[in-house]
N, C-alpha and C positions, 0 to 999 in steps of 0.2 A: 643637756641634750634631751630631746624627747626620746625616752627610751622605754622599751617594753620588754618584758620577759615572760616567757611561757614557763612558769614554774610555780613554786610555792608562793613567792611574793613578788612584789614589784620593786625593782630597783631602777635607778636611773643613772645614765652615763652622761657626763658633760665635758665640755672643753674647759677652758680656763676663764676666769677663776670661779665663775658661778654661772648657772644657766637654768633655763626652763627644762624640765625633764618629764618624760612620761614613760611608764614601763608596763610591760605586760608579762606576767608569769603564769605558767600553767604547771600544775604538779602532775606529772605522770608517775604513778606509783610503781615501785619495784615489787612485782607480784610475789617473788619467792626468793629465798636465799640460795636456791639451787639454779643451775644454768638452764632451766626449762623456761619456755615462753608461756605467757598467760594470755588468753584470748580477749579478755575484757579490757576496757580502757576507762580510766577515771582521771580527772584533772583538777588541779587547783590553779587559779589564774589571778594575777593582778596585772593590769594592763596600763601602759602609758603610751599614748601616741596621739599626735595631733592629726585630726582627720577633718576633711571638709566633706561636702555632700556630693551626690552623684553628678555626672554629666560633664559635658564638654566645658572647658574653662571659658572659652570665648571663640567665636567663629573666626576671629582674626588673631587670637592671642595664643601663645606669646608671639609678638611680632618678631619674626626672624630678621636677621640682617640680610642684606642682599646676598643671595647665595654666590659663592665664588665660582666662577666658571672653570677655574683650574683646581682640581683636587690636590690637597696637600698630603704628601706621603709622610710616614713617620719613620723613626729609626728602626722600628721593628719590621715595618712593611717593605722597606727599601734598603737593600745592601749597598746600593750605589750611594744613597744619601748618607748612610752611616760612614762609609769610607771617606766621603767628601768632608764631613764634619770632623772625623777623626784626623784627617790630614790637616785640616785647618787648625785644629787645636793641638793635635799630636799628643794626646794623652788618652788613657784608657781606664776602664773601671778598676783595674788591678793596681792603680797608682804607679804604673810604669810611666816613665817620663821621656819626652823627646822634644826636639825643636822642629818647628814647622815653618812654612812661609810666614805664618802669623808671628811667632815669637822671634824669628830671625829678623823680621821687620822692626820689631821693638828694639832689639839690641843694636841694629844698624843705626837707628835714630837716637837711641839712648844707651850709649856704650857702658854706662855704669849699672844698668839694670841687671838684677839677678832673677833668673827664671825659676819658677817653682812648679806648679802643676795646675791642671784645669781640665775638666771632663767635657764631653759632649753632653748636652741636656736635651729635653724634649723638643725645643724649637731652635736649637743651635749649639752654642758652646759658651764657656767662659774660660778665662785664663788669669792666674794671679802672678804678679810681678812685685819684687822688692825694689821700689824706686820712688822717686818724688811724685807727688800727686799729679795726675794727668788732667787735661782740659779737653773740651770738645774739639778745640783746634788741633790738639795732639792726636786725637782719634782720626781726624781727616788725614794728617801726615802719615800715620801708621797704615791706614787703608790704601793710600796712594803707593806706598812702598810694597804692600802686599800685592797689589795689582801688578806691579812691575815684576815681582818674583814669579807670580802665576804665569805671566806672559812668556817667561823664559823657558817654560816647559821642562823644568828640571826633573830628572828621574828620582824616584824614591827606591833606594836599594836596601835590602835587609842583610844584616850581618850577625853572626853569633860569636860572642867573645866570652872569655872566662871572667869570673868575678874580679880577679886581680887586675886583669886588663882594663875592665870598666872603671875600677877605682883609680888606676893610673891615669886614664884619660880625663876623668872628672877632676882630679887634683890638678892636672895640667891647665885646665881652663878655669879653675877656681870657682866652682859652683857648689857651695855648701848645701843648698837645699836638695840638689840632685844627689849628693852623697847620702843624705838622709833617706831619700826615696830608694836608692840602691840598697841600703841596709834593710829596708822593709820587704824587698823582693826575695822570696824563698826559692823560686824555681831556678834551675840551671839547665842549659847555659843562659847567659844574659843576651837578650836580643837588642840589636842596635839598628836604627834606620838612618840612612844617609840621604840628604837632599842634595843631589849632584855632588859636587866637590865643595859646596858651600858650608854645610854643617852636618852634624850627626847628633843623635841622642838616643837614650834608652827608650825603647818602645816595643810593645808586643804586636802592634798592627791591629786590624788591617788598614791599608791605605790605598789610594788610587795609584796607578802606575807612574804618572807624572803630574806635576803641578798644573800642566796644561789641561788636565781633565776637569779642573775646577773652573766653573763659569764665574769670572770675577764680577760680573754684573748681578750675580745671584748671592753675593756675600756682602754683608753690611755689619759694621761695628755700631752697637746701639748705645751703650752707656758705660760709665765707670762708677765703681762703688768700692768702699773699703771692706777688707776681709782679713781676719786673723789667720796666720799660718796654722794649718791643721785645725782651724776652728777654735783655737785656744787663746782666750783673751789675754793671757799672760805672755804670749809670744808676739812676734813682729806683726805690725799692721801692714798689709799688702795692698796693692792696687789691683782690683779685679776688673777686667775688661770683658763686658758681655757682647756677644755677637750672634748673628744668625747666618746660616748657610743653607742653600737649597740647590736643587738640580738645574733649575732654569730661572731666568729673570721673571718669567710669568708667575712662578711659584713664590718668589720673593714678594712680588707686588700683591699677590693674594694674601700672603702672611701679614704684610704691612696693613692691608685693609682690615684683617682680623684684629690686629693690635689696636687700630683706631676704634673699631667697633667695641672692643673690650673696654677701652678707655671711656667711651661714651656711656657704657653700661655700669661703670664703676659704682658700687653701692655706696661708697663713702661720699662721692660727689652728689649722687641722686638723693641720698639720705639728707644731705644738707639743702639741696635745691628744693626738695619737696617738704622739708621741715619734718622728717620722719623720726630721726634719732640723732644723737651726738655722743661723742666720747669727751668727757670733761677731764682735762689734764690734772686739775686740782683733786679729783677723786681717784684717778689712777688709770693706767692704760688698760684697754680691753673691757672696761666697765661701761655698759651701754645705758644711756639715758633715753628712755622711750618718750618722745614728744607726743602731744595729743593725737596727731594724725597717725603716727606709728602705733600708738597704743590702741587705736581703733582696729587696725589690722590684727594686732596681737589678740585683742579680745574676740575678733571674729574667728580666728584660728582656735582659740581656747574653747569658745562656746560650741563650735562645730565638733571639736574633739569630745567634749563632755556629752553632747547630744548623741553622737554616734555610739559611744561606749555604753551609755545608759540604755539605748535601744538594743544593744547586744547583750544586755543582762549584767552589766558591771555596776558595782556599788562604788561611789566616789568616797575617797578617804583623804585625810590630811595628817601628816606626821611632822614631828619637830625637825628643826634644822641642825640640832646639836644633840649629842648624847655622850654618856660616859665613855672614856677611852677604852675601857675593858670590852665594850661591845665590838670595837674594831679589832681587838686582839682575837676574840672568838671567831669573827668572820674571816680572819686571815689577811685583812687589808693592811694591817700594820706590818705584816711579814712580807707581803708581795706587792704592795701598792703605796708604800710610805712616801716615796719620792714625789707622788702626785697629790699628797695630802698637805693641808695647812698645819702649822704648828699647833700643838695642844695648848689649852689654856686652863689655868687653875681657878676653880670656883669653889669657895668654901672647903678648901683643903682636898678637893677631888679634881682629877684631870678630866677635862671634857674635850671633845673633838667635833669640829664642823664636819657634817656628813659628806663624803665623797660619792656615795651612792645611797639609794634608799632601800635596797634589798633587805638589810638586816631589820629595819623597822617593820617591814611587812611580815617578816618571819615572826617577830614578836607578837604582832596582831594574830597571826595564825596560831601561835602557842597559847593564846589567852584562854582557850578552852579545848577540851578533848574533841578531836575531829573524827568523824566516821566517813566511811566510803560513801554513805548516803548523802553527805554534805558536798561531795565533789561533783562537778567542778565548783570551786569557790572563786568568784571573779571580783577583784577590787581594782580600782583605778585611781591614780593620784597625779595631779599636775604639781610637780615638786621642783624645788631648786636644790641642786647639789653643788658642792664646793670642791673643786679640784685644782691642784697647782699644776698648771701645765706651763687619761682615760683608764654496801653489804648485801647483798642480794644480786640477782641478775637483772639486767635491764632488757625490756622487750623492745626490740628495734622497730617493729611495726608501729607501736604506740608513739614513740618519739617521732618517727618519720611522718605519721599523720598529723601530729601537732605542729611540726615544723612546716609541713606543706600548707597547713591552714594559716600559719603566720606569714609565709611567703605570699599567699593569695591576698591577705589583708594588707601587707606592705605594698604590694603592687597596686591595689585599689586606692590606698591613701596617696601614694606618690603620683599616680596618674591623674588624680583629681586636682592636683596642684600643677599639672602640665608636664610631669616628668614620666616618660615612657621608655627611655633607653637607659640601660644600666651596664656597668661592668661588675661582674660577680667574682669574688674570691673566697675559697674555702681555706681557712687558716687552721693548721694542725698543732699538735702538742709542742709547746716551747720547752726549752731546757729546764727552766725553773717552773715547776708545776706540782700539782698534787693529784692523787688518785692512781689507781692501778692501770697497768697497760691494757687489761681486758676491757675495762669500762671506757677508756679513752678510744679504743678501737671501735667498740660498738657505737659510741656516740658519734664518732667521725663517720662511720658507715651510714648511720641514720641521716646525717646531714647530706651526704652524697646521694643517698637514695631519694631524699626529698627534692633535691635539685634536679636529679634525673627525671623524677616523676613530674616536676614542674616544666621540664623541657628547657631549662636555662643552661647555657654553656657557662663554664667557669674555669678559673685557673687555681691551682693549688699553691698556697703560700705556706711552705714548709716552716714549722716553728713559729708561726705568727698568731697562734691561738692565745686565749687568756689563760692565766695560771690554773683556773678551775675547770676549763673545758674548751673544746674546739668551737669555732664560730664561722658564720657566713657574713661577709662584708659586701655591701652594695655601694657602688659609686654611681651617682646619677649624672646624666649628661644634660647640660643646659642648652639654650638656644644657639650658642656658639660652638657647641661640640666639646666644651670643656667638661672634665669629670671632677665631681666633688664627693668626698667621702660622706656618706649620709646614714645608711641603715646598717644595723648589726643584729644578728641573731646568734645567741650563745647558749650552749648547753652547759648547765652547772650542776654537778653532783657534789660540790664541795660544801656549800652553805647548808643544805639540809642535814648533812652529816655533822658539821661543826656545831650546829644549833640543836642537833638531835631532835629534829622534827619528825613526827610520825602521824599516821592515821590508823584507824582500826578497820580491818577487812571483815568479810562476811563471817569469818571464824573467830572474830574478836581478837585476832593477832595483830600486833603492831607491825606496820610496814613503813618503808622509807620512800617519800616522794622524791622526784628529781625536778629540777627547774630548767626552764628555757627562757632566757632573757631576750627581749627584743627592743631595740632602739630604732624607731622608724625615721625620725627627723633630726636626730642629734640635738644640739643645743638650739633653742628657739632663736637666739640672737644670730647664730651662724646661718641657720636655715633661712631666716629673714633676709640676710645679705645675699644668699644665693638666689632667693626668689626675686629680689629687686633686680639683680643683674639678668636673670632669665627673662623677665618682662621689660627690662630697661626702664622700670618705673611706671610703665603703662599697665597698671593692674586691671584685671577684668572688672566688670561692673560690680559683681557680688563681693569682691575683695577690696575695691577702691575705698580709701578712707573718706573721700568726698565723692559722692555719686553724681550730684547735680549742683551746678552753680546757676543761680537765678540772676539774670542781668536785665536791668531796665534800659530802655533806649535813652530816656532822659529821667531826671528826678521827678518828673510829673507822674511817673508810673511807680514811684517808690512804695507807696502805701499798699498798692495791690501786690507788688512783689513780696512785701513782708507777709501778707496773707498767704501767698502761694508757698513761701518758704516754711511758714509755720505749719501749714497743712501737710506738706511733704514730710516734715519731721514727725508730725503726729502719726503718720502712717508708716513710720519706720524707715523712711528714706533719708540717707545722710546728705543733707543739703545745706548750702550756705548762700548768702546774698552778698553780692559785690556791686558797688556803684561808686559814683564820684569821678569817673573817667568817661571819655567818649567811648561809644559802643565798640568800635574796632579795637581799641586798646584793651577793653574788658575781655573781648573774645581772645585776643592774643595772649593775655595773661592766663586765661583758663587753659588754653592750649599748652602754654609753657608749664603749667602746674599739672598737666596730664589729667584734667578732669574729664571723665567719660561723656557727660551730658551737659549741655547748656540750655537753659530755658530762657529765651529772650522775650521780653514783654514791652510792647509799644502801645499806642493809644487803641488800636484795633483789638489787641488781645485783652486789654482792660474792659473794653465794651462787651466782648463776647465771652469773657471768662475762660480764655484759652492761653496757651503758651506756644511759641514757635520753637521747636526742638532742633538742636544741632548736636549731632553725635561726633565724637572725636574720630571714630572709625567709619561711621556710616554716612557722614555728611549731613545735609539738610533732610530732616524727617517730616517737615511740614508743621502745620498748626493743629494742635490737639487740645481738646478740653482737659482741664487740670485733672479731673477724676480719671479720665482715660489714660492720661500720662502716668499717673501713680499706679494704675492697674498694670500697665505695660511694664513698668519698672519692676514691680513685685513679681510678675511672671518671669521676667528675664533673670532676676536674682535667684528665684526658686529653681529654675532650670539651668542655671549657670551658663546663660547664653547672652549674646549682645543684643542691644535694643536697635 
């Protein structure tokens, strides 16, 4: 992940199993062992984050899909929609179980099917059945039966029964999965919902009053997949039916359009079509091979990141990918993060560990010499790979709040430059398994809250969702389709400075303890690249496009001049390529398919006048331009992050 922390060092966070990371840390020192506040502020920082430069990404980018004329509600925003989906699935988050028109339909068509459980989800529902594999033809039969039951306008009636009565009824209809679900229900009495006189099941509700309240034209069964009972691969493989349900037929059509647009933007397909990256099965799942064009984009991101951090006073560093296992014992990762770490390896009779984070390395660099308050802030930055198996004194709240506010501002700046300006923000508090005193957790959490309030960002509290060493802020970015992706994390860490006993010397030559603030802006580079591809649907802005210009001769008679143009473009830093050997209309179509931002067409007249006729993917025909002017316009557009 691209991760940064504001603390003593720079550690990085990543997904699995390895990824690009960047981290920023600032040390905010603890001024006194007493609960009084200290007015001054010093910091030590190591920063990791991928940053581009200022400005709008593209006048037309990212190209949004055609906006749906019908707004799509969510389960949170519409009680009506939630009741519809709950009735269609007849299950709820408490793992209470019931039969609905959906599973009644399945059992009418497949009498040997055993019903298990299935929740409503963001865009609909799913339900798991113990039965023979289903086909698309079966889904159509089930949907037809569902429509018939919906049309009968059957009432849904709630009943409360004793646990013993529920057990008796379940045994009578021989539903073993339902019995297991009943055993997991702790509340009394047990609630039962009846669908007319047709069926009953365990359920807490809520539901619509009758099946007729469901618009059968707003319900669709989408697909079938395998799923283990309770997610346990040692238990029965079930048939999971996915479906979607909405308030109106118009909403369903808008949702289906959204699905098609998401499919069109799929980074796996675009990555293959544009020859950006691949996953090689022989190497292992999830391991990204960056192809030349994808590597160009990665290099642009990395160089932009380095440039911005150097400009902001950071020193670049590099640290090893492996260290003695004892380092991870000291840091606490082996105690609290072992399940996300790869196995240790023995080298010359000593145990070594691939790094899951880079923070301890930056602490070791900090410890290499005695640090004074005059040295602070110390800023170091590292683009590093981390390997994850898949993520004493009083503290001055104002100091931490100011540091975090600065990190929030920088995070916003970085994300907006990539075209992301809408976020979902969560504040995650102390988990059950954690280190540190209640007092310091409370003050750190308050500092995060104050920084968010000062920034003016609304947020939700995720109780118990913090890291073992401190609370954190999580940001989910919203892409061009309105989907949210976990991206940025800001974490307060008072654990590592204490475990590694890092200090600095204050004005009285007394040793004081710093505290760390970790920041991961982009997460893993591989994952962020995938989100970026889908955000732009592969139509990268000119400054980020792996190929900026494709030079196209009308005939091979202009080939030599085209070679000169291509060579000159490259010499001036423009990413250009020459394509020929086909008729011009096909060359243009191929460039459009490959999403090349600019085409420079050369015919006999252009050769004679030393010009190119420019065609923009977004702006259409731009006319005939001298080659030097063309290069100048490109460089200005790249520098200002605008379209040509």
